[in-house]
N, C-alpha and C positions, 0 to 999 in steps of 0.2 A: 858760107855754104848753107843752102836751103834745101830741105828734104820734105817731100810730100808723099806720104804713104797712103795706099788705097787697097781695096780688095777685101776688106773684112766683111763679115756677115754672120748670119745665124744658119747653122747646118746641123744635120743629124750625125751622130757618131758613125764613123766609117766613111764619111764623105770627104771631099777634098775642097780646098780653097787655094787660090794663088794670090799672094800679096805682092804688090808692086811698090817700088820706091823711086820717085823721080828726083834726081839731084841736080841742083843748079848752083851757079856761082863759081867762085874760085876753088877748084878741086886740087890745086897744086899742094902737095904735101900730104894729101890724104893717102894713108897706107892700106886701109882696109875698110870694108863696109860690113855692117853687122845688123842682125835683128835681135832685139831684146823683147821680153814680155814682162808684163806686170799683172800679177793676180792679186785679188783682195787679201790683205793681211801679209803680203810678201814684199820683198824687195825686187828691183829690176833683175831679171835673169837673162844672161847672155845665152842665146840658144843656137846661133849659127853666125859664122863670119866667113868672109871671102877676102883674100888679099889681092893686091893689084896684079900679082902674077897668077891668080886663079886658085891658089890653095884654099881649101875649105876645112873648117873645124865645126863640129857639132857637139852639143851637150848630149849625154847618153839618152836622155828622155825622148829625144826626137830622131836619133840615128835610125836610118832605114825608112823613115816616114817623111822627113822633111828634106828638101833640097834647096840650097841657096845657089843662085846664079847671077851673072851680071852681063849687061850689054854695055861695054865701055864706050862705044861710039855714041850711044844714046844717053849715057849717064843714068842707066837704069839698073836697079837691083831687084831681084825677085826672090820670093820664098814660096816654093811649091809645097803645100802641106797635104799629105795623103793620110788616109786611115785616121782621121781626126778622132780624138778622145775627149771626154768631158773635161779632163784635167788640162787640156789645151786651151780651155776658155781663159781669155786674158785680153789685155790691151797690148797690141804689138807695135813696137817702135823701130824705126829705121835709124841707124846711127852711122855717121861717117867719122872715122877716127884718124888722127895724125900720129897715133901711137901712144899718147898719154891722155889721161882723163881731161886734162886742161885743153886738149886739142880735139875734143869730141864735139860733134854737132848732132843734135837730136831733132828728129821730125816730130810732128804731132802723131799721136797714136791712132791705130785703126783697131776696132773692136772685133774680136772673134768670139762667138758663142757657140759651143757645141753641146747639144742636148743628147742624152743617152736614150 
């Protein structure tokens, strides 16, 4: 599985960005798609995921502001980020998971910078 994330950039606080993730390769066995982020001095943080049947889960820090969605026909996953805050500044990664960490596929990150 190969993942290509895009859509990052530099914005002001309160603005929006939409991240996209294009998946290719053998997606058989992939149970969910997720977005993680990495901030300086921190570990990777799971912020949103979407299962094959469309269920979504969000970390509290982004609930009500971020929306994860997918277009299965196009093998695309999106993260709509609204009302961005400076603490959202991070490298964002798209991940395809077969359900265990040994079955995770990571894309390259896309950088989001939010200035207050």
